[in-house]
FIMARMI-968780 format. One record per residue (C-alpha): x, y, z; residue in three letters. Coordinates in steps of 0.02 Angstrom, whole numbers, padded with zeros to 5 digits, always signed. Last residue first. Layout:
# FIMARMI-968780
XYZALA...
END
This chain:
# FIMARMI-968780
+04362+05861+04916SER+04245+05856+05068SER+04384+05853+05206ALA+04490+05992+05116LEU+04343+06105+05087ASP+04275+06080+05274TYR+04446+06125+05340ALA+04444+06281+05237TYR+04274+06330+05302SER+04312+06275+05473ALA+04468+06387+05491THR+04601+06342+05613PHE+04717+06493+05639THR+04900+06486+05577GLY+04878+06644+05465PRO+04707+06722+05490ARG+04582+06639+05372GLY+04554+06587+05198LYS+04709+06673+05137CYS+04835+06664+05279GLY+04908+06493+05268ASP+04762+06423+05359SER+04751+06286+05484GLU+04622+06175+05412GLY+04716+06020+05403PRO+04849+06010+05540LEU+05027+06022+05458LYS+05128+05879+05521VAL+04993+05748+05478TRP+05108+05600+05473LEU+05138+05452+05346TYR+05268+05343+05423ALA+05430+05241+05405ASP+05450+05249+05217ILE+05612+05146+05181ARG+05508+05004+05104SER+05320+05053+05075GLU+05184+04953+05173GLY+05150+05122+05270THR+05127+05059+05438SER+05173+05202+05560LEU+05004+05282+05509THR+04927+05455+05477PRO+04781+05457+05365THR+04822+05475+05181ARG+04798+05647+05110GLY+04661+05776+05134LEU+04609+05870+04989GLY+04656+06028+04882ARG+04541+06101+04763GLY+04573+06290+04807ALA+04747+06344+04865PRO+04770+06397+05048ASP+04917+06506+05003CYS+05033+06408+04893TRP+04980+06426+04716GLU+05104+06334+04599GLY+04993+06350+04451ASP+04968+06160+04438ALA+04904+06145+04612PRO+04996+06010+04714ALA+04916+05843+04734GLY+04739+05796+04767ASN+04766+05709+04923GLY+04913+05816+04970ASN+04843+05907+05131ARG+04893+05801+05281SER+05013+05685+05193THR+05170+05744+05280ASP+05298+05608+05237ILE+05415+05516+05342VAL+05580+05437+05286ALA+05703+05296+05328GLY+05878+05266+05377LEU+05903+05081+05409GLY+06035+05061+05268ALA+06158+05160+05376PRO+06231+05315+05299GLY+06215+05370+05115GLY+06133+05525+05075LEU+06118+05498+04888ALA+06018+05341+04916ASP+05914+05429+05050LEU+05877+05576+04935VAL+05819+05459+04797HIS+05711+05362+04919ARG+05635+05526+04970ASP+05595+05577+04794TYR+05510+05423+04744VAL+05405+05417+04909ILE+05369+05595+04889GLU+05300+05577+04710ASP+05185+05439+04760ALA+05127+05538+04921THR+05073+05677+04809THR+05146+05857+04827HIS+05037+05968+04934PHE+05152+06058+05056ASN+05146+06100+05237SER+05287+05973+05267VAL+05318+05882+05108ASN+05467+05785+05173SER+05553+05711+05322PHE+05725+05623+05331ILE+05816+05485+05420GLY+05837+05407+05594ASP+05962+05540+05640SER+06099+05609+05758SER+06199+05460+05817GLU+06149+05364+05671PRO+06243+05486+05560SER+06179+05527+05386ALA+06071+05670+05444ALA+06216+05762+05527GLY+06194+05932+05450ALA+06331+05908+05320GLN+06246+05747+05266ARG+06076+05843+05245LEU+06157+05972+05141TRP+06235+05845+05016SER+06069+05757+05022ALA+05969+05907+04963GLN+06095+05934+04816ARG+06086+05756+04762ALA+05893+05744+04770PRO+05867+05902+04673PRO+05792+06045+04774ASN+05606+06087+04767TRP+05461+06004+04686GLY+05491+05832+04781SER+05496+05906+04955HIS+05613+05993+05082GLY+05724+05852+05145ALA+05723+05917+05332ASP+05793+05796+05461PHE+05705+05662+05558TYR+05733+05606+05734VAL+05668+05456+05824ARG+05667+05444+06012THR+05653+05272+06090ARG+05806+05279+06204PRO+05766+05454+06257GLY+05891+05605+06287ALA+06037+05544+06173ALA+05922+05548+06021LYS+05876+05730+06058LEU+06056+05784+06094VAL+06132+05709+05950ARG+05999+05777+05829GLY+06025+05947+05898ALA+06208+05937+05878ARG+06189+05896+05695ALA+06065+06045+05690LEU+06188+06161+05776SER+06321+06110+05654ALA+06212+06129+05499PHE+06169+06307+05555ARG+06350+06360+05586ASP+06394+06288+05406ALA+06252+06381+05324ARG+06309+06543+05420GLU+06492+06521+05355ALA+06430+06480+05174ALA+06324+06634+05181SER+06131+06605+05209LEU+05990+06653+05093CYS+06000+06481+04996GLU+05973+06393+05160THR+05799+06329+05135GLN+05801+06142+05107ALA+05902+06130+05275ILE+05795+06227+05396SER+05638+06210+05298ASP+05552+06111+05442PRO+05652+06115+05607GLU+05669+05931+05673LEU+05517+05813+05650VAL+05541+05726+05814VAL+05449+05556+05820ILE+05425+05489+06007VAL+05420+05313+06086GLU+05433+05333+06279GLY+05583+05360+06385SER+05556+05558+06418GLY+05552+05688+06284LEU+05554+05836+06399GLY+05736+05852+06426ALA+05762+05855+06244ALA+05670+06029+06235PHE+05785+06096+06371ARG+05944+06046+06281ASP+05865+06107+06116ILE+05837+06279+06195TRP+06019+06289+06256ALA+06077+06250+06067ASP+05952+06379+06013TYR+06018+06509+06129ALA+06197+06474+06058ASP+06124+06478+05886LEU+06051+06653+05901ASP+05901+06749+05951PRO+05792+06586+05958ALA+05633+06584+05860GLY+05492+06707+05840GLY+05419+06797+05688GLN+05415+06713+05519SER+05382+06823+05366HIS+05566+06873+05353GLY+05593+06804+05180GLY+05745+06691+05236CYS+05627+06617+05372ASP+05711+06503+05501ARG+05837+06641+05530GLY+05873+06568+05712PRO+05805+06393+05732ILE+05652+06382+05830ALA+05539+06250+05762TYR+05550+06091+05867PRO+05403+05984+05803VAL+05337+05845+05901VAL+05253+05679+05845VAL+05177+05580+05987PRO+05182+05390+05985VAL+05040+05295+06082ARG+05043+05183+06235GLY+04911+05290+06317LEU+05012+05352+06460ALA+05163+05365+06338ALA+05074+05486+06231GLY+05018+05601+06370GLY+05199+05590+06442SER+05259+05646+06272THR+05131+05797+06265VAL+05155+05860+06439ALA+05346+05825+06431ALA+05355+05942+06288VAL+05271+06088+06384ARG+05369+06054+06537ALA+05542+06060+06445THR+05483+06216+06344ILE+05434+06318+06493THR+05585+06426+06541GLN+05665+06414+06370PRO+05524+06489+06280SER+05577+06522+06097HIS+05413+06495+06002ASP+05367+06366+05875ALA+05343+06217+05976PHE+05228+06112+05851TRP+05121+05960+05898VAL+05095+05842+05756ALA+04933+05769+05715ALA+04829+05614+05757PRO+04655+05596+05670GLN+04488+05613+05755GLU+04484+05799+05722ALA+04511+05781+05536ILE+04390+05669+05461ARG+04267+05628+05591SER+04253+05798+05670ALA+04269+05899+05514ILE+04132+05800+05430VAL+04021+05796+05579ALA+04034+05978+05624HIS+04007+06057+05456ARG+03818+06094+05486PRO+03874+06185+05645ASP+03772+06129+05797GLY+03917+06053+05896SER+04029+06205+05871HIS+04121+06234+06033SER+04190+06059+06052ARG+04232+06046+05866VAL+04322+06217+05865TRP+04428+06171+06011ALA+04464+06000+05937LEU+04523+06082+05779VAL+04627+06200+05865GLN+04719+06076+05966SER+04729+06016+06148ASP+04688+05826+06157PRO+04860+05770+06074HIS+04816+05629+05957ARG+04952+05501+05976TYR+04999+05385+05836LEU+04975+05198+05858ARG+05107+05084+05926GLY+05242+04980+05832PRO+05378+05116+05811ALA+05503+05079+05685ALA+05667+05024+05760THR+05777+05158+05837THR+05940+05175+05730ARG+06100+05117+05825LYS+06220+05216+05920ALA+06402+05156+05902GLY+06471+05306+05988THR+06330+05407+06078ARG+06416+05570+06119SER+06333+05701+06222PRO+06321+05870+06131ALA+06461+05995+06136PRO+06455+06148+06238SER+06456+06309+06139HIS+06611+06423+06115THR+06643+06357+05937ARG+06489+06459+05875ARG+06570+06623+05911ALA+06709+06591+05800THR+06603+06525+05654PRO+06506+06696+05659SER+06336+06703+05735PRO+06181+06655+05638SER+06069+06807+05585PRO+05949+06859+05719SER+05771+06792+05745PRO+05628+06917+05737SER+05579+06961+05915ALA+05484+06838+06020SER+05320+06763+05968GLY+05165+06769+06086ALA+05082+06598+06104THR+04987+06516+05965ALA+05149+06501+05868PRO+05132+06496+05675ALA+05242+06394+05570SER+05363+06417+05418SER+05461+06488+05268SER+05518+06472+05093PRO+05592+06634+05014VAL+05663+06630+04842ALA+05544+06523+04752PRO+05424+06532+04843PRO+05275+06606+04930PRO+05238+06565+05102ALA+05153+06421+05181LEU+05070+06417+05352ARG+05133+06314+05504PRO+05061+06205+05642SER+04989+06296+05790ALA+05095+06304+05958SER+05013+06222+06103VAL+04883+06296+06222GLU+04758+06304+06071ALA+04698+06465+05989PRO+04511+06490+05981ALA+04445+06409+05832ALA+04387+06501+05673GLU+04222+06491+05570ASP+04094+06542+05704SER+04183+06706+05757ALA+04250+06724+05579ARG+04070+06746+05517ARG+04020+06859+05672ASP+04157+06989+05621ASP+04321+07015+05704PHE+04375+07115+05856ALA+04494+07033+05979ALA+04635+07016+05856LEU+04786+06986+05963VAL+04711+06873+06079GLY+04815+06721+06035ALA+04875+06735+05857VAL+05047+06800+05916ALA+05154+06783+05756GLY+05085+06687+05608ALA+05243+06595+05586ALA+05280+06541+05410VAL+05304+06369+05349VAL+05389+06356+05177LEU+05384+06202+05083SER+05454+06282+04916ALA+05344+06313+04769ALA+05408+06243+04602ALA+05520+06343+04493VAL+05439+06365+04326MET
END
């Protein structure tokens, strides 16, 4: 059996689209937050996918432009001899504008409130930027990074706008082409500031490239390598991690080959890899897998990995179910101190309780699902 891919599918514009829903949902789902929601999964094996913006999504992404067209974009700044940023010593940042916090604030009398508040809402989680909004992206990123810097904490941000980000067509939004994406990344980087920040760069963008032609894949990898350079050049304490899929997807050698082509072995672009975003594989399995990928990747000895532990407490379901599978549980709490060599952090990239589309509307925080995860 082919294992489920990581897939994060955008739910489209969840803000205000469904004004009429029943009373049960009204009490079970949070109002959309100002920032983009974290992703839902989509069915594998052929079409992994990703995230759900809480703002209106743009049109479906276009295919990558030809190699000739791609040669016209401006190069990223060079950082010859750049060194990997050392592990951030501070605590991770909990952004105050999230769907779980919105639900907690408005449902103090709900019998599930205490469990959800203490086990999910109090934990730091990544902030997703899943819509192509060049006019506002710098300010939106800066609002998150400056908030973290003011508290001396480390935000985790997820740029998720690569064209063709979902081979199956589930995911709406993203940049219309790679030239537009390059420009969007420039504006994204301008909001990073000088404080510590972790960038989880484009979930599924490397592990899920089977649907692309060789030329389209090369173009995407060139844009990702450029993105890494731009992001790291923007801030002296920015750490950038590239997509390694997860332990149930591509073999380590194959994933490492793609990562190398995308710049993940270069200290000018990369601090390492991330895995298990929006998936359920155990932390132990991800540690072994990530070390194998890093060994095959090569590059500086200091390259590390970060693992999404948000929903992997009980591991992946045996039947390969990907959409809000029953019996899952919260994983290890987010931390920058893992005690494991080459594992830089455990992160909650996918916010527990944001539905994949089966227990609630895609990308929307659903209290019943969150409660199940927190109680398992």
